[in-house]
Steps between C-alpha positions, in 0.01 A plus 500: 500500500552636838310789647782755465541430130125527436488829690797635300336404170173656606672826590679509164183445299360833383167582658217584266445871510203602707265739330506844649206558728221661308395844608151516640272735313427814702123437498549149638744625762254772604220245525716271715607783730146634531382150592764485774386834639135387494593180686684707763199728535263203530720336763528820705127566470418145612729544799335832589148352468573186704444671839159613369410142410451584132637379172586746223189393308273554802656843556430589136131416548480717811678793332274468197190522720626819667319697229167331567313172455550298183346197335711185496534519119637854526752390761612212276538731203698763688729241655534319165404165651224248437178536701564175690822648639311807620243279671777333701666833583174661610408190703831529685478871580131464583587225750751741654222757541657751261234498226135409469269407217192717457208475261550717191206742492543538122499126425330246726699216341836630619659623816745772585812453706572783744751568775385457857601745772798272578594499132488881492725517805749267333546728197745732675711206617499358147629827359776512761602143407502589128701816558756321720550213256535740206750707697708187570522430128527852358665672799847454354410730210554872530220748424609554138517126430159446662349776287654350185384148584151627576486689171614192306253268674214745447594516134501121471165457675325790328400657833605850391244518220233295667516269200630150562832417343482236227424166664456652847227377731324720753676507834341417835403859568384583149182700491275473199452836337283620216677523165635838402268707275717432195481126566121517532479682167716235326282225646185641337 
């Protein structure tokens, strides 16, 4: 059979019907889109931090220490990473002269990590980098859309009530607070 005949037969053979594309569930679509936005924000933040010689993780450590010295375990908990990761991060920013380890006056077995004068000076530049990268990602939204998105994200993270949303982990700037009086009463 020559090529033209085979092609003609192939074209006359009915094609099996293709199933209609399935519709993505809204929750899955939202998760995918939110992941894309987070990746954009991470990329822009990394680009903004590059001139400062910092990674996003190192910048998180420095921002976390802006409120005062912390033990390594507290840093690991607030960053939701394992202690070994914090050791590497602190080693790197310590080598850059941005933090220092100090003896913990409350516990001789541990040390506190604190910002140096250079680390303090870097805080303003870090905030500018964060603001610029966020503006690049969210700048296309008008004020009403920004307010709506903020309200939705606050609702999802539980920030409005101070209570974590189900399954949420503390963020890098989370500050431990005493439980509310009603919570203390329930705990008794």
